[in-house]
FIBA-766719 format. One record per residue (C-alpha): x, y, z; chain. Coordinates in nm, 2 decimals, padded with zeros to 4 digits, m for minus. Each point is the difference from the previous one (the first is absolute). Layout:
((X; Y; Z); "A") ...
//
This chain:
((00.00; 00.00; 00.00); "A") ((00.28; 00.24; 00.09); "A") ((00.19; m00.09; m00.32); "A") ((m00.31; 00.08; m00.21); "A") ((m00.05; 00.33; 00.18); "A") ((00.37; 00.09; m00.08); "A") ((m00.05; m00.08; m00.36); "A") ((m00.31; 00.23; m00.02); "A") ((00.19; 00.29; 00.16); "A") ((00.29; m00.05; m00.24); "A") ((m00.24; m00.01; m00.30); "A") ((m00.17; 00.32; 00.12); "A") ((00.33; 00.18; 00.04); "A") ((00.11; m00.11; m00.35); "A") ((m00.33; 00.13; m00.15); "A") ((00.05; 00.33; 00.19); "A") ((00.35; 00.04; m00.15); "A") ((m00.13; m00.07; m00.35); "A") ((m00.28; 00.25; 00.03); "A") ((00.24; 00.26; 00.14); "A") ((00.24; m00.06; m00.29); "A") ((m00.27; 00.03; m00.26); "A") ((m00.13; 00.32; 00.16); "A") ((00.34; 00.16; 00.01); "A") ((m00.02; 00.06; m00.37); "A") ((m00.35; 00.09; m00.11); "A") ((m00.11; m00.03; m00.35); "A") ((00.03; 00.33; m00.20); "A") ((m00.34; 00.17; m00.04); "A") ((m00.13; 00.13; m00.33); "A") ((00.11; 00.35; 00.10); "A") ((00.35; m00.13; 00.07); "A") ((00.02; m00.17; m00.34); "A") ((m00.12; 00.31; m00.18); "A") ((00.24; 00.22; 00.19); "A") ((00.29; m00.23; m00.08); "A") ((m00.09; 00.00; m00.38); "A") ((00.00; 00.38; 00.00); "A") ((00.33; 00.02; 00.19); "A") ((00.16; m00.25; m00.24); "A") ((m00.10; 00.21; m00.30); "A") ((00.13; 00.32; 00.16); "A") ((00.32; m00.17; 00.09); "A") ((00.07; m00.12; m00.35); "A") ((m00.06; 00.34; m00.15); "A") ((00.23; 00.17; 00.26); "A") ((00.27; m00.25; m00.06); "A") ((m00.01; 00.06; m00.38); "A") ((00.05; 00.37; 00.07); "A") ((00.30; m00.07; 00.22); "A") ((m00.17; 00.09; 00.33); "A") ((00.12; m00.31; 00.18); "A") ((m00.05; 00.11; 00.36); "A") ((m00.37; 00.08; m00.06); "A") ((m00.05; m00.32; m00.20); "A") ((00.16; m00.20; 00.28); "A") ((m00.24; 00.15; 00.25); "A") ((m00.30; m00.11; m00.20); "A") ((00.13; m00.35; m00.07); "A") ((00.08; m00.05; 00.36); "A") ((m00.36; 00.10; 00.11); "A") ((m00.15; m00.23; m00.26); "A") ((00.21; m00.29; 00.11); "A") ((m00.09; 00.06; 00.37); "A") ((m00.37; m00.02; m00.10); "A") ((00.02; m00.31; m00.22); "A") ((00.32; m00.20; 00.07); "A") ((m00.02; m00.17; m00.34); "A") ((00.27; m00.08; m00.26); "A") ((m00.11; 00.28; m00.24); "A") ((00.04; 00.27; 00.26); "A") ((00.32; m00.15; 00.14); "A") ((00.16; m00.01; m00.35); "A") ((m00.06; 00.37; m00.07); "A") ((00.13; 00.09; 00.35); "A") ((00.32; m00.20; m00.05); "A") ((00.06; 00.14; m00.35); "A") ((m00.03; 00.36; 00.13); "A") ((00.23; m00.08; 00.30); "A") ((00.26; m00.14; m00.23); "A") ((m00.02; 00.30; m00.24); "A") ((00.07; 00.23; 00.31); "A") ((00.31; m00.21; 00.10); "A") ((m00.18; m00.16; 00.29); "A") ((00.12; m00.34; m00.10); "A") ((m00.02; m00.15; 00.35); "A") ((m00.36; 00.12; 00.05); "A") ((m00.10; m00.14; m00.34); "A") ((00.12; m00.35; 00.09); "A") ((m00.18; 00.03; 00.33); "A") ((m00.32; 00.08; m00.18); "A") ((00.04; m00.30; m00.22); "A") ((00.07; m00.22; 00.30); "A") ((m00.33; 00.12; 00.17); "A") ((m00.20; m00.10; m00.31); "A") ((00.16; m00.34; 00.00); "A") ((m00.14; m00.06; 00.35); "A") ((m00.35; 00.00; m00.16); "A") ((m00.04; m00.35; m00.15); "A") ((m00.11; m00.02; m00.36); "A") ((m00.32; m00.18; m00.10); "A") ((m00.11; m00.17; m00.32); "A") ((m00.31; 00.22; 00.02); "A") ((00.21; 00.32; m00.01); "A") ((m00.09; 00.24; m00.29); "A") ((00.24; 00.02; m00.29); "A") ((00.13; 00.35; 00.10); "A") ((00.12; m00.14; 00.33); "A") ((00.18; m00.29; m00.16); "A") ((00.17; 00.23; m00.25); "A") ((00.10; 00.24; 00.28); "A") ((00.16; m00.29; 00.20); "A") ((00.21; m00.10; m00.30); "A") ((00.12; 00.36; m00.06); "A") ((00.09; 00.04; 00.36); "A") ((00.22; m00.31; m00.02); "A") ((00.18; 00.15; m00.29); "A") ((00.04; 00.33; 00.18); "A") ((00.13; m00.17; 00.31); "A") ((00.27; m00.18; m00.19); "A") ((00.11; 00.32; m00.16); "A") ((00.01; 00.19; 00.33); "A") ((00.21; m00.27; 00.17); "A") ((00.30; 00.07; m00.22); "A") ((m00.04; 00.38; 00.02); "A") ((00.00; 00.05; 00.38); "A") ((00.35; 00.13; 00.11); "A") ((00.18; m00.10; 00.32); "A") ((00.24; 00.17; 00.24); "A") ((00.27; m00.19; 00.20); "A") ((00.11; 00.23; 00.28); "A") ((00.36; m00.03; 00.14); "A") ((00.10; 00.19; 00.31); "A") ((00.36; 00.11; 00.02); "A") ((00.18; 00.11; 00.31); "A") ((m00.22; m00.16; 00.27); "A") ((00.17; m00.08; 00.32); "A") ((00.08; m00.36; 00.09); "A") ((m00.31; m00.18; 00.14); "A") ((m00.25; 00.27; m00.10); "A") ((m00.30; m00.09; m00.20); "A") ((m00.11; 00.28; m00.23); "A") ((m00.36; 00.11; m00.03); "A") ((m00.10; 00.06; m00.37); "A") ((m00.28; 00.23; m00.09); "A") ((m00.11; 00.03; m00.37); "A") ((m00.24; 00.29; m00.08); "A") ((m00.10; 00.02; 00.37); "A") ((m00.08; m00.37; 00.04); "A") ((00.23; m00.20; 00.23); "A") ((00.12; m00.33; m00.15); "A") ((m00.02; m00.32; 00.21); "A") ((00.35; m00.11; 00.13); "A") ((m00.04; m00.33; m00.19); "A") ((00.01; 00.17; m00.34); "A") ((00.31; 00.21; 00.07); "A") ((00.25; m00.05; m00.28); "A") ((m00.26; m00.16; m00.23); "A") ((m00.17; 00.15; m00.31); "A") ((m00.29; 00.23; 00.08); "A") ((m00.26; 00.03; m00.26); "A") ((m00.10; 00.37; m00.07); "A") ((m00.19; 00.20; m00.26); "A") ((00.18; 00.19; m00.27); "A") ((00.12; 00.36; 00.08); "A") ((00.18; 00.16; 00.29); "A") ((00.05; m00.15; 00.34); "A") ((00.16; 00.11; 00.33); "A") ((00.20; m00.25; 00.20); "A") ((00.09; 00.07; 00.36); "A") ((00.23; m00.23; 00.21); "A") ((00.03; 00.05; 00.37); "A") ((00.19; m00.16; 00.29); "A") ((00.02; 00.10; 00.36); "A") ((00.28; 00.25; m00.07); "A") ((00.01; 00.05; m00.38); "A") ((m00.22; 00.09; m00.29); "A") ((00.01; 00.02; m00.38); "A") ((m00.24; 00.10; m00.27); "A") ((m00.01; m00.06; m00.38); "A") ((m00.24; 00.10; m00.27); "A") ((m00.02; m00.22; m00.31); "A") ((m00.20; m00.01; m00.32); "A") ((m00.09; m00.34; m00.16); "A") ((m00.15; m00.09; m00.33); "A") ((m00.22; m00.30; m00.11); "A") ((00.16; m00.33; 00.06); "A") ((00.32; 00.15; 00.15); "A") ((00.18; m00.19; 00.28); "A") ((00.21; 00.25; 00.19); "A") ((00.23; m00.02; 00.30); "A") ((m00.01; 00.31; 00.23); "A") ((00.30; 00.05; 00.21); "A") ((m00.07; 00.23; 00.30); "A") ((00.30; 00.13; 00.19); "A") ((m00.06; 00.06; 00.37); "A") ((00.14; 00.29; 00.19); "A") ((m00.03; 00.12; 00.36); "A") ((m00.36; 00.11; 00.07); "A") ((m00.05; 00.38; 00.04); "A") ((m00.13; m00.02; 00.35); "A") ((00.31; m00.18; 00.13); "A") ((00.30; 00.20; 00.16); "A") ((00.29; 00.07; m00.23); "A") ((00.26; m00.26; m00.01); "A") ((00.32; 00.07; 00.19); "A") ((00.32; 00.03; m00.19); "A") ((00.22; m00.32; m00.04); "A") ((00.23; m00.08; 00.29); "A") ((00.33; 00.19; m00.04); "A") ((m00.14; 00.27; m00.22); "A") ((00.00; 00.35; 00.16); "A") ((m00.32; 00.18; 00.05); "A") ((m00.02; 00.31; m00.22); "A") ((00.07; 00.32; 00.19); "A") ((m00.06; 00.36; m00.08); "A") ((00.29; 00.20; m00.14); "A") ((m00.06; 00.28; 00.25); "A") ((m00.02; m00.01; 00.38); "A") ((m00.35; 00.01; 00.14); "A") ((m00.11; 00.34; 00.13); "A") ((m00.25; 00.06; 00.27); "A") ((m00.34; 00.05; m00.15); "A") ((m00.16; 00.33; 00.08); "A") ((m00.36; 00.12; m00.04); "A") ((m00.14; 00.03; m00.34); "A") ((m00.05; 00.34; m00.17); "A") ((m00.36; 00.01; 00.11); "A") ((00.03; m00.15; 00.35); "A") ((m00.12; 00.21; 00.30); "A") ((00.25; 00.13; 00.25); "A") ((m00.02; 00.17; 00.34); "A") ((m00.01; 00.34; m00.18); "A") ((m00.30; m00.12; m00.20); "A") ((m00.19; m00.08; 00.31); "A") ((00.10; 00.33; 00.17); "A") ((m00.13; 00.18; m00.31); "A") ((m00.33; m00.19; 00.02); "A") ((m00.04; 00.07; 00.37); "A") ((00.09; 00.37; m00.04); "A") ((m00.23; 00.04; m00.30); "A") ((m00.29; m00.17; 00.18); "A") ((00.04; 00.20; 00.32); "A") ((00.03; 00.32; m00.19); "A") ((m00.31; m00.06; m00.21); "A") ((m00.20; m00.09; 00.31); "A") ((00.12; 00.30; 00.20); "A") ((m00.06; 00.24; m00.29); "A") ((m00.36; m00.13; m00.04); "A") ((m00.09; 00.02; 00.37); "A") ((00.15; 00.35; 00.06); "A") ((m00.15; 00.12; m00.33); "A") ((m00.35; m00.10; 00.11); "A") ((00.05; 00.16; 00.34); "A") ((00.12; 00.33; m00.17); "A") ((m00.29; 00.00; m00.23); "A") ((m00.24; m00.05; 00.29); "A") ((00.14; 00.29; 00.20); "A") ((00.01; 00.22; m00.31); "A") ((m00.36; m00.06; m00.07); "A") ((m00.10; 00.10; 00.35); "A") ((00.19; 00.33; m00.02); "A") ((m00.17; 00.14; m00.31); "A") ((m00.23; 00.22; 00.22); "A") ((00.27; 00.11; 00.25); "A") ((00.31; 00.07; m00.22); "A") ((00.07; 00.18; m00.32); "A") ((00.26; m00.11; m00.26); "A") ((00.35; 00.08; 00.12); "A") ((m00.06; m00.10; 00.37); "A") ((m00.21; 00.31; 00.11); "A") ((m00.23; m00.14; 00.27); "A") ((m00.26; 00.17; 00.21); "A") ((00.10; m00.19; 00.32); "A") ((00.31; m00.14; 00.16); "A") ((m00.15; m00.35; 00.00); "A") ((m00.06; 00.02; m00.37); "A") ((00.36; 00.11; m00.06); "A") ((00.13; m00.30; 00.20); "A") ((m00.21; m00.24; m00.21); "A") ((00.11; 00.17; m00.32); "A") ((00.37; m00.05; 00.09); "A") ((m00.07; m00.36; 00.10); "A") ((m00.17; m00.07; m00.34); "A") ((00.30; 00.16; m00.18); "A") ((00.24; m00.23; 00.19); "A") ((m00.20; m00.30; m00.08); "A") ((m00.01; 00.09; m00.37); "A") ((00.38; 00.03; 00.01); "A") ((00.04; m00.33; 00.17); "A") ((m00.23; m00.16; m00.26); "A") ((00.21; 00.14; m00.28); "A") ((00.31; m00.14; 00.16); "A") ((m00.17; m00.34; 00.05); "A") ((m00.10; m00.03; m00.37); "A") ((00.36; 00.11; m00.10); "A") ((00.15; m00.26; 00.23); "A") ((m00.24; m00.26; m00.14); "A") ((00.11; 00.08; m00.36); "A") ((00.37; m00.01; 00.10); "A") ((m00.05; m00.33; 00.18); "A") ((m00.16; m00.16; m00.31); "A") ((00.28; 00.14; m00.22); "A") ((00.26; m00.15; 00.23); "A") ((m00.17; m00.34; m00.01); "A") ((00.00; 00.00; m00.38); "A") ((00.35; 00.13; m00.04); "A") ((00.14; m00.25; 00.25); "A") ((m00.13; m00.28; m00.21); "A") ((00.19; 00.12; m00.30); "A") ((00.32; 00.16; 00.12); "A") ((00.28; m00.14; 00.21); "A") ((m00.02; m00.37; m00.09); "A") ((00.26; m00.22; m00.17); "A") ((m00.07; m00.08; m00.36); "A") ((m00.14; m00.34; m00.08); "A") ((00.21; m00.26; m00.18); "A") ((00.03; 00.03; m00.37); "A") ((m00.23; m00.23; m00.20); "A") ((00.15; m00.31; m00.16); "A") ((00.18; 00.08; m00.32); "A") ((00.08; 00.36; 00.09); "A") ((00.36; 00.10; 00.07); "A") ((00.10; 00.11; 00.35); "A") ((00.30; 00.21; 00.11); "A") ((00.17; m00.32; 00.13); "A") ((m00.04; m00.17; m00.34); "A") ((00.16; 00.28; m00.20); "A") ((00.38; 00.03; m00.05); "A") ((00.17; 00.26; 00.22); "A") ((00.06; 00.33; m00.18); "A") ((00.26; 00.13; 00.25); "A") ((00.20; m00.11; 00.31); "A") ((m00.27; 00.17; 00.21); "A") ((m00.28; m00.19; m00.15); "A") ((m00.01; m00.24; 00.30); "A") ((m00.06; 00.28; 00.24); "A") ((m00.36; m00.03; 00.12); "A") ((m00.23; 00.28; m00.12); "A") ((m00.13; 00.23; 00.28); "A") ((m00.35; m00.09; 00.11); "A") ((m00.28; 00.24; 00.04); "A") ((m00.03; 00.15; 00.35); "A") ((m00.31; 00.21; m00.06); "A") ((m00.23; 00.03; 00.30); "A") ((m00.33; 00.18; 00.01); "A") ((m00.11; 00.15; 00.34); "A") ((m00.33; 00.19; 00.06); "A") ((m00.01; 00.31; 00.22); "A") ((m00.28; 00.20; 00.15); "A") ((00.02; 00.35; 00.15); "A") ((m00.24; 00.26; 00.12); "A") ((m00.21; 00.09; m00.30); "A") ((00.23; m00.18; m00.24); "A") ((00.11; m00.35; m00.11); "A") ((00.23; m00.17; m00.26); "A") ((00.24; m00.28; m00.09); "A") ((00.38; 00.01; 00.05); "A") ((00.24; m00.21; m00.20); "A") ((00.34; m00.12; 00.13); "A") ((00.26; m00.14; m00.25); "A") 
//
């Protein structure tokens, strides 16, 4: 009884697999067949005009709908015309997976025969590349990448079938890398030798033992600030400028406030009707003077900050390729005497009612 039940379960499972397989590829509908006929006609017309890419798109769509020998043949022919020899053979192999039947229509039988002829022709036209890595370290297994696809290690050193045209071959190891671009024609069997060099992300190799390390012809000099680096004088100028502008603004506002309140008590020139008004007038005048001095100091401080960034710094090294005083022949016995360096210093000063900049050489 148990054995019979097991047989029934097995039979049911087999029927389920068969139904699933038959449902995986549904029969084309009338709309599918009519669409495929239209696409095939458009594809042939485009191919005759030389528009192979557009023709390929239509033949591919028709074959996806029908999967019959006639659509597969036109697709493979167009792929071969575009140099896609590997894809053409793959299309033919897919049609072969569909078994023939004595009840097949005559166009299907004719298409299968023509596909066999095309396949035999393509087999001799497909080129191959044999890649040889040169310079790999002992014990390192190179990784080979052809047109972005990594080859399995088992096919290293064996012919690799490719389409006609240009191909990029990259060979890598843990420490080295090489690249080669190669063009192949139909039926060509080519060996590609890729020379490996140290990878760019690795540190530079040290010189061989016993070989001196290259040294500069001139003794090193202490590096100074660049021509635009800030110094103490720069920050002093910024501080003086900022303080001056703030003081000038505050005292100016106070002076304007006092002056506006004295319009009814004092006449122009300091003639006031009361002693209190005269005192306020003198205070406003003093504040105005201090405001002017503050604004002048602010301007001087800003000028000092800018000048200190430009003057008084050592010149930067001459660009590569330009001659320097050390590289030129001496014109006289005194040519080795070092040239005097600039000692220019810029110092701001502020006095009562005046301000300025002093230079010391």
